[in-house]
C-alpha positions, 0 to 999 in steps of 0.5 A, a space after each residue: 499500500 502506497 503512503 501517498 496516492 494521487 489526489 493527496 495534498 503534500 508538502 515539499 520538504 527538500 529542494 528549491 520549492 521547500 515548503 510548498 504545498 500542492 496536489 499530487 497529479 500523477 505518480 511515476 513508478 520506478 523501474 530498473 531495466 536489465 538489458 542483458 537478460 531483457 527484463 524490467 523490475 520494479 524499483 520502488 527508489 525510483 518513484 517520483 511525484 508530479 505535484 501541481 505548481 511545484 518544480 515548473 520547468 521551461 522546454 523549448 520546442 520546435 515546430 516539426 511538422 503538422 503533428 506537433 501542437 504545442 511549440 515555443 516555450 512550454 512550461 510544465 511540472 517536472 516530477 520530484 522524488 517521493 522522498 522530498 514530499 510529505 503527506 499533509 494530514 487533513 485534520 491536524 493540517 501538518 506534514 506527518 508520517 503515515 502508519 498503515 493500520 489493518 482493521 477487519 482485514 482492510 489496510 488504512 493510512 493513519 496519521 502518526 501525529 494525531 491518530 486520525 484515519 487519512 482515508 475516507 
């Protein structure tokens, strides 16, 4: 079970956007490719988040043909590593660590600071 999911509010705890809060738009899972064996395996250390309004970058894109719709200088959110963001608890409104509890055979996320369930 992931401690941060899409739609959660997170706060950046490291980097240039330190202290900025935003909503998670997308989670990009990390993979490691072994080209000799022709296999790809899951790498949880490579997970990244795309957060709205955080790490805005510029990309200069030339028009190549009629298929490319966006040209010029494009501004978009670049992904950051999942370890550089903390989940914001909806009840205590602070960045918190998350605990996984199993109740009645179902997993749920719980705030370590106030003990309230984060899942709805």
